[in-house]
LUMTORDREN-825837 format. One record per atom (N, C-alpha, C): residue number from 0; atom name; x, y, z negated. Coordinates in pm, whole numbers, plus 50000, padded with zeros to 5 digits. Each point is the difference from the previous one (the first is absolute). Example, Ala and Ser with C-alpha at 12.3 -4.5 7.8 and 13.67 -1.06 7.14 Angstrom:
2
0_N_51319_49431_49220
0_CA_49911_50119_50000
0_C_50090_50120_50000
1_N_49965_50105_50072
1_CA_50082_50119_49994
1_C_49923_50109_49927
END
This chain:
87
0_N_73155_94477_93184
0_CA_49870_49992_50063
0_C_49989_50109_50105
1_N_49932_49967_50106
1_CA_49982_50096_50108
1_C_49874_50082_49978
2_N_49983_50100_50082
2_CA_49884_50088_49989
2_C_49867_49927_50015
3_N_49985_49916_50103
3_CA_49872_49927_50015
3_C_49969_49907_49883
4_N_50103_49940_49940
4_CA_49976_49914_49883
4_C_49950_50081_49881
5_N_50055_50119_49984
5_CA_49955_50087_49890
5_C_49856_50045_50023
6_N_49968_50035_50124
6_CA_49863_50039_50032
6_C_49903_49884_49979
7_N_50042_49880_50036
7_CA_49916_49882_49979
7_C_49979_49974_49852
8_N_50104_50019_49920
8_CA_49988_49983_49855
8_C_49905_50105_49941
9_N_50009_50123_50049
9_CA_49908_50104_49955
9_C_49857_49970_50038
10_N_49978_49947_50120
10_CA_49866_49963_50044
10_C_49944_49889_49912
11_N_50084_49901_49968
11_CA_49957_49892_49913
11_C_49970_50050_49858
12_N_50076_50099_49953
12_CA_49975_50057_49867
12_C_49864_50069_49996
13_N_49968_50074_50105
13_CA_49869_50067_50006
13_C_49888_49897_50007
14_N_50021_49894_50076
14_CA_49898_49895_50012
14_C_49977_49931_49865
15_N_50106_49971_49927
15_CA_49987_49937_49867
15_C_49929_50095_49904
16_N_50034_50129_50008
16_CA_49935_50098_49912
16_C_49851_50006_50029
17_N_49961_49995_50127
17_CA_49859_50000_50035
17_C_49930_49872_49953
18_N_50068_49887_50011
18_CA_49943_49874_49953
18_C_49978_50002_49850
19_N_50093_50057_49926
19_CA_49992_50000_49855
19_C_49893_50097_49951
20_N_49987_50115_50066
20_CA_49907_50101_49950
20_C_49859_49987_50057
21_N_49982_49923_50105
21_CA_49869_49991_50067
21_C_49888_49947_49910
22_N_50020_49895_49921
22_CA_49887_49953_49917
22_C_49950_50106_49902
23_N_50091_50070_49936
23_CA_49957_50101_49903
23_C_49934_50119_50068
24_N_50051_50039_50115
24_CA_49940_50112_50072
24_C_49860_49964_50049
25_N_49982_49877_50047
25_CA_49869_49957_50048
25_C_49898_49996_49886
26_N_50043_49950_49884
26_CA_49909_49995_49885
26_C_49966_50141_49953
27_N_50099_50088_49997
27_CA_49973_50139_49959
27_C_49904_50067_50097
28_N_50015_49972_50128
28_CA_49909_50057_50099
28_C_49859_49946_49981
29_N_49987_49869_49978
29_CA_49868_49940_49981
29_C_49931_50050_49874
30_N_50074_50007_49889
30_CA_49941_50047_49875
30_C_49963_50147_50011
31_N_50086_50079_50061
31_CA_49970_50142_50018
31_C_49878_50022_50086
32_N_49987_49921_50105
32_CA_49884_50011_50089
32_C_49872_49958_49927
33_N_50007_49893_49922
33_CA_49882_49954_49927
33_C_49957_50103_49895
34_N_50095_50059_49930
34_CA_49965_50100_49898
34_C_49948_50126_50067
35_N_50057_50039_50113
35_CA_49950_50118_50071
35_C_49857_49977_50047
36_N_49970_49879_50047
36_CA_49864_49968_50042
36_C_49905_50004_49879
37_N_50045_49945_49887
37_CA_49919_50004_49879
37_C_49975_50143_49954
38_N_50102_50082_50007
38_CA_49984_50141_49961
38_C_49905_50073_50094
39_N_50007_49968_50129
39_CA_49911_50066_50095
39_C_49856_49956_49980
40_N_49981_49872_49967
40_CA_49863_49951_49980
40_C_49937_50052_49872
41_N_50080_50013_49895
41_CA_49945_50044_49872
41_C_50016_50150_49977
42_N_50069_50067_50088
42_CA_50028_50144_49991
42_C_50074_50036_49871
43_N_50083_49909_49953
43_CA_50088_50028_49888
43_C_50134_50043_50059
44_N_50036_50125_49982
44_CA_50121_50053_50062
44_C_50110_50021_49896
45_N_50032_49895_49930
45_CA_50107_50006_49901
45_C_50131_49962_50067
46_N_50099_50088_49997
46_CA_50126_49976_50070
46_C_50085_49892_49935
47_N_49990_49985_49868
47_CA_50085_49903_49931
47_C_49942_49859_49999
48_N_49882_49982_50054
48_CA_49935_49869_50000
48_C_50075_49899_50086
49_N_50072_50046_50098
49_CA_50068_49912_50095
49_C_50125_49939_49940
50_N_50068_50069_49910
50_CA_50134_49961_49960
50_C_50005_49869_49922
51_N_49918_49982_49900
51_CA_50010_49881_49915
51_C_49971_49871_50077
52_N_49890_49991_50077
52_CA_49979_49876_50076
52_C_50109_49973_50103
53_N_50051_50107_50060
53_CA_50105_49983_50100
53_C_50129_49950_49936
54_N_50035_50054_49884
54_CA_50121_49957_49929
54_C_49987_49855_49956
55_N_49885_49962_49948
55_CA_49978_49861_49956
55_C_50007_49905_50120
56_N_49938_50038_50111
56_CA_50001_49915_50119
56_C_50140_49985_50056
57_N_50077_50108_50004
57_CA_50137_49992_50050
57_C_50086_49916_49907
58_N_49981_50014_49869
58_CA_50076_49920_49905
58_C_49970_49851_50016
59_N_49873_49964_50015
59_CA_49964_49859_50020
59_C_50056_49948_50132
60_N_49995_50082_50103
60_CA_50057_49959_50129
60_C_50150_49981_49989
61_N_50065_50087_49925
61_CA_50144_49986_49979
61_C_50033_49869_49929
62_N_49922_49966_49898
62_CA_50024_49874_49929
62_C_49978_49879_50090
63_N_49897_50006_50083
63_CA_49969_49887_50088
63_C_50104_49986_50111
64_N_50043_50112_50057
64_CA_50090_49993_50116
64_C_50147_50008_49962
65_N_50033_49999_49873
65_CA_50140_50009_49958
65_C_50086_49885_50051
66_N_49955_49874_50000
66_CA_50085_49894_50057
66_C_50030_50021_50149
67_N_49901_50041_50076
67_CA_50022_50027_50141
67_C_50098_50116_50020
68_N_49983_50104_49919
68_CA_50088_50116_50012
68_C_50144_49964_49967
69_N_50020_49924_49893
69_CA_50136_49963_49962
69_C_50063_49909_50104
70_N_49920_49911_50060
70_CA_50053_49912_50104
70_C_50042_50080_50123
71_N_49918_50096_50041
71_CA_50033_50082_50116
71_C_50124_50085_49976
72_N_50009_50060_49881
72_CA_50116_50084_49969
72_C_50127_49917_49982
73_N_49987_49882_49942
73_CA_50117_49913_49984
73_C_50050_49951_50135
74_N_49909_49967_50090
74_CA_50041_49959_50134
74_C_50072_50111_50074
75_N_49949_50122_49987
75_CA_50067_50113_50065
75_C_50136_50026_49936
76_N_50010_49988_49868
76_CA_50128_50022_49933
76_C_50102_49895_50041
77_N_49955_49875_50017
77_CA_50092_49895_50049
77_C_50049_50033_50139
78_N_49912_50053_50086
78_CA_50040_50040_50135
78_C_50102_50112_49995
79_N_49978_50099_49915
79_CA_50095_50111_49987
79_C_50133_49951_49945
80_N_49997_49910_49901
80_CA_50124_49947_49944
80_C_50076_49919_50104
81_N_49930_49924_50082
81_CA_50064_49926_50109
81_C_50066_50095_50099
82_N_49932_50107_50034
82_CA_50056_50099_50094
82_C_50124_50065_49941
83_N_49999_50025_49868
83_CA_50117_50063_49935
83_C_50118_49904_50001
84_N_49974_49873_49970
84_CA_50107_49901_49993
84_C_50061_49974_50138
85_N_49913_49984_50101
85_CA_50051_49967_50133
85_C_50054_50122_50074
86_N_49963_50116_49954
86_CA_50055_50122_50062
86_C_49912_50046_50103
END
């Protein structure tokens, strides 16, 4: 493989990683923002209040988006295996 092909493969790896992690990051951002707004409105400044809802939301998002994630990662792995076989 040449240098540009390796760079292209690295770019595709970063893109797949962003695709796979984006749903969970977006949900964590939304839940964190909602809890911060709730804390600001009620003036409850408990630091540990954010963790449990965020963990539950990320876990549910992971369960829902697992088929998409596995499909994206399997497609990228097939591409890498093809590149290894063809040289």
